[in-house]
C-alpha positions in Angstrom: -15.0 -5.2 26.9 -12.3 -7.9 27.0 -9.9 -8.0 29.9 -7.0 -5.7 29.2 -8.8 -4.0 26.3 -7.8 -0.4 25.6 -8.4 2.2 23.0 -5.8 1.8 20.3 -5.0 3.2 16.8 -5.3 0.9 13.8 -4.3 1.3 10.2 -7.1 -0.6 8.5 -7.4 1.6 5.4 -5.9 4.8 4.0 -8.9 6.7 5.4 -7.5 6.1 8.9 -4.8 8.7 8.5 -5.2 12.4 7.9 -2.8 14.6 6.0 -0.8 15.7 9.1 -0.4 12.1 10.3 0.8 10.9 6.9 3.4 13.6 6.8 4.4 12.8 10.4 5.0 9.1 9.5 6.9 10.1 6.3 9.2 12.4 8.4 9.8 9.6 10.9 10.5 7.1 8.1 13.0 9.5 6.5 14.7 9.9 9.9 14.8 6.2 10.5 16.3 5.6 7.0 18.9 8.3 7.4 20.0 7.2 10.9 18.9 3.6 11.6 21.2 3.2 14.6 19.2 5.8 16.5 16.2 3.4 16.5 18.1 0.2 16.9 16.5 -0.5 20.3 13.2 1.3 19.7 11.1 -1.9 19.7 13.3 -4.0 22.0 11.0 -6.6 23.7 8.1 -5.9 21.3 6.5 -8.6 19.2 4.7 -8.3 15.9 2.4 -11.1 14.8 2.0 -11.4 11.0 -1.2 -13.1 9.8 -1.1 -14.2 6.2 -4.0 -15.5 4.2 -2.0 -14.8 1.1 1.8 -15.2 0.6 4.0 -12.2 -0.1 7.7 -11.7 -0.6 7.9 -8.0 0.1 5.3 -7.7 2.9 6.6 -10.6 5.0 10.3 -9.8 4.6 10.0 -6.0 4.9 7.9 -6.2 8.1 10.2 -8.9 9.6 13.3 -6.9 8.8 11.8 -3.8 10.2 11.1 -5.4 13.6 14.6 -7.0 13.6 16.4 -3.8 12.9 14.6 -2.0 15.7 15.3 -4.7 18.2 11.9 -6.4 18.1 10.7 -9.8 16.9 8.2 -10.8 14.2 6.2 -14.1 14.1 4.7 -15.4 10.9 1.5 -17.3 11.1 -0.6 -18.6 8.1 -4.4 -18.3 8.3 -4.9 -19.6 4.7 -8.4 -20.9 4.6 -9.8 -18.3 7.0 -9.3 -19.9 10.4 -6.6 -20.3 13.0 -6.4 -23.9 14.3 -9.0 -26.7 14.0 -11.8 -24.3 13.0 -11.1 -21.6 15.7 -12.9 -18.4 14.8 -11.0 -15.3 13.7 -12.5 -13.4 16.7 -11.2 -15.9 19.2 -7.8 -16.2 17.6 -7.3 -12.4 17.5 -8.3 -12.1 21.1 -5.7 -14.6 22.1 -3.0 -13.0 20.0 -3.7 -9.7 21.7 -2.4 -11.3 24.9 0.8 -12.3 23.2 1.7 -9.5 20.7 2.2 -5.8 20.8 1.0 -5.3 17.3 -0.7 -7.4 14.6 -0.2 -7.1 10.8 -2.7 -9.0 8.6 -2.7 -9.7 4.9 -6.1 -11.0 4.0 -8.4 -10.9 0.9 -11.5 -9.3 2.4 -11.6 -5.9 3.9 -14.4 -7.1 6.1 -11.9 -9.5 7.8 -9.3 -6.8 8.6 -12.1 -4.7 10.0 -13.2 -7.6 12.2 -9.7 -8.1 13.4 -9.5 -4.4 14.3 -12.8 -4.6 16.2 -11.6 -7.3 18.6 -7.9 -6.7 18.9 -6.6 -4.8 21.9 -3.3 -4.0 20.2 -2.7 -1.9 17.0 -3.7 -3.7 13.8 -2.0 -2.9 10.4 -3.6 -3.7 7.0 -0.8 -5.5 5.2 -3.1 -5.7 2.1 -6.7 -6.5 1.3 -8.4 -6.6 -2.1 -9.7 -3.1 -1.3 -6.8 -1.2 0.2 -3.0 -1.3 0.4 -2.1 1.5 2.8 1.4 0.4 3.7 2.3 0.5 0.0 1.0 4.0 -0.5 3.1 5.4 2.4 6.2 3.8 0.9 5.2 5.3 -2.5 4.8 8.7 -1.0 8.2 8.5 0.7 9.7 7.5 -2.7 8.0 10.3 -4.6 9.1 12.9 -2.0 12.7 11.6 -2.2 12.8 11.8 -6.0 10.9 15.1 -6.4 11.6 16.9 -3.2 7.9 17.6 -2.6 4.4 16.1 -2.9 2.0 19.0 -3.1 1.1 20.0 -6.7 2.6 16.9 -8.4 0.5 14.8 -10.8 0.5 11.0 -10.5 -1.1 8.9 -13.3 -2.1 5.5 -12.1 -2.3 3.3 -15.3 -4.1 0.0 -15.4 -6.7 -1.5 -13.1 -8.4 1.4 -11.5 -10.5 -0.8 -9.2 -7.6 -2.6 -7.5 -6.3 -2.0 -4.0 -3.2 -0.1 -5.0 -5.2 2.2 -7.2 -7.6 2.9 -4.3 -4.8 3.6 -1.9 -3.1 5.9 -4.5 -6.3 7.8 -4.9 -6.8 8.3 -1.2 -3.3 8.9 0.0 -1.8 10.9 -2.8 -4.8 13.3 -3.1 -4.8 13.7 0.7 -1.3 15.2 0.7 -2.0 17.6 -2.2 -1.1 15.6 -5.3 -3.3 15.5 -8.4 -4.4 11.9 -9.2 -5.5 10.7 -12.6 -6.6 7.0 -12.8 -6.1 5.8 -16.3 -8.1 2.6 -16.8 -10.4 0.8 -19.3 -14.0 1.7 -19.4 -16.5 -0.2 -17.3 -17.3 -0.5 -13.6 -15.1 -3.6 -13.2 -11.9 -1.7 -14.0 -12.8 1.7 -12.5 -12.4 2.9 -9.0 -15.0 2.1 -6.4 -17.5 5.1 -6.6 -17.8 5.2 -2.8 -14.0 5.4 -2.4 -13.9 8.2 -5.0 -16.6 10.1 -3.1 -14.9 9.8 0.3 -11.5 10.6 -1.2 -12.8 13.7 -2.9 -14.4 14.9 0.3 -11.0 15.2 2.0 -8.6 15.7 -1.0 -6.4 18.7 -1.3 -5.5 17.6 -4.9 -7.7 16.8 -7.9 -8.9 13.3 -8.6 -9.8 12.4 -12.2 -10.6 9.2 -14.1 -9.5 8.9 -17.8 -9.9 6.1 -20.3 -7.3 7.3 -22.8 -3.8 6.2 -21.8 -1.9 8.9 -23.8 -4.2 11.6 -22.6 -4.2 10.4 -19.0 -0.4 10.6 -18.6 0.0 14.0 -20.2 1.9 16.2 -17.8 2.4 13.5 -15.2 5.3 13.7 -12.8 4.8 10.1 -11.8 3.4 7.1 -13.7 2.4 4.2 -11.6 1.2 0.7 -12.6 0.5 -2.7 -11.1 -0.3 -6.2 -12.3 -3.4 -6.6 -14.4 -4.5 -9.6 -12.4 -4.5 -8.9 -8.7 -5.0 -11.5 -6.0 -8.5 -13.0 -6.0 -9.0 -12.1 -9.7 -7.4 -15.2 -11.3 -10.6 -16.4 -12.9 -10.7 -13.2 -14.9 -7.3 -13.7 -16.4 -8.4 -14.4 -20.0 -10.6 -11.3 -20.2 -8.1 -9.1 -18.5 -5.3 -10.1 -20.8 -7.6 -9.0 -23.7 -8.6 -5.6 -22.2 -5.4 -4.2 -20.7 -2.7 -4.3 -23.4 -3.5 -0.7 -24.5 -2.6 0.4 -20.9 0.9 -1.1 -20.9 3.5 1.3 -19.5 6.1 1.5 -22.3 8.5 4.1 -23.6 5.8 5.6 -25.9 3.5 6.2 -22.9 6.3 7.6 -20.7 7.2 9.9 -23.5 3.9 11.7 -23.1 4.5 12.5 -19.5 6.9 15.2 -18.2 10.5 15.0 -19.2 11.6 14.2 -15.6 8.8 11.8 -14.9 9.5 8.8 -12.7 7.9 5.4 -13.1 6.7 3.2 -10.2 5.4 -0.3 -9.8 4.5 -1.9 -6.4 5.8 -5.4 -7.6 5.7 -8.2 -8.5 6.0 -7.0 -12.0 5.1 -9.0 -15.0 7.6 -7.8 -17.6 6.2 -7.5 -21.1 2.7 -7.1 -19.9 1.8 -4.1 -17.7 5.4 -2.7 -18.0 8.2 -3.3 -20.5 11.8 -4.2 -19.7 12.9 -0.9 -21.3 10.9 1.1 -18.8 11.4 -1.1 -15.8 15.2 -0.9 -16.1 15.4 2.8 -17.2 17.2 5.4 -15.2 13.8 7.1 -14.4 12.4 3.8 -12.9 12.0 4.2 -9.1 10.7 0.6 -8.7 13.6 -0.8 -6.6 13.8 2.3 -4.4 10.1 2.1 -3.9 10.3 -1.5 -2.8 13.2 -0.7 -0.4 11.2 2.0 1.2 8.6 -0.5 2.3 10.8 -1.5 5.2 11.6 2.1 6.3 8.0 3.2 6.2 6.8 0.0 8.0 9.3 0.8 10.8 7.7 4.2 11.1 4.1 2.9 11.0 4.7 0.3 13.7 6.6 2.7 15.9 4.0 5.5 15.4 1.0 3.3 16.1 2.6 2.0 19.3 3.2 5.5 20.6 -0.4 6.6 20.1 
């Protein structure tokens, strides 16, 4: 064991949190959002190191703002290319950072890399996004849904688009865990469907139903929430031509929204490609929760960091 190594909690995937822990983080985020001054010094003297293999507007700025508003400090460091400096291994780099930082957030392509970071870090590690999971996004989504609907249990969320992407996986795991019914509405074929192992594990602990549907109009029937994301996620750029051919029937437009409940809200984790996965009419509609959803990233990330450091 490394010098100074201690047992710590990480958030490497949505499976790392049980229902009670998710609700505890949501309650904390709600409190922080409602009374930010109370937590203005909560992380004074604390440092978050942010490792980015991929750039991101929302992830970087929301985490940095979260630390600043709680009296802490965030450091951005690019690991594009997979190494730290002059070929230094991920293992050695993370072990060094554990001596400098109180918490590490990493946004990397491969889930295997975030798991390796967690294995060697002696401080909490947060998955800022991988190709497989996007847990921080889901917690922000859950806070947004609870704010708009007043509850989570018993609601139906229809995730429309690429059922095999990170946001879909996190929606399946997190939303079903807190009692929501999840319908993934996606094209047929393994490439566009949820990972079977993730489905199996999510169903084992779900308190809501999880279904997969390939008919967009049928899939959103009775939905309280419609959620979509880009058709071409990070790392899938080579598939652009085929995806642009497959996904148009799954566009979230006014016709599709009209098949959901009358008080349905629409969500998108951004960045949105208007006119493709979502139309301007829907994106800018009164029932769009997209900007509130993006704003809640900062509040829930405050809660995640604070909660992990208290474990």
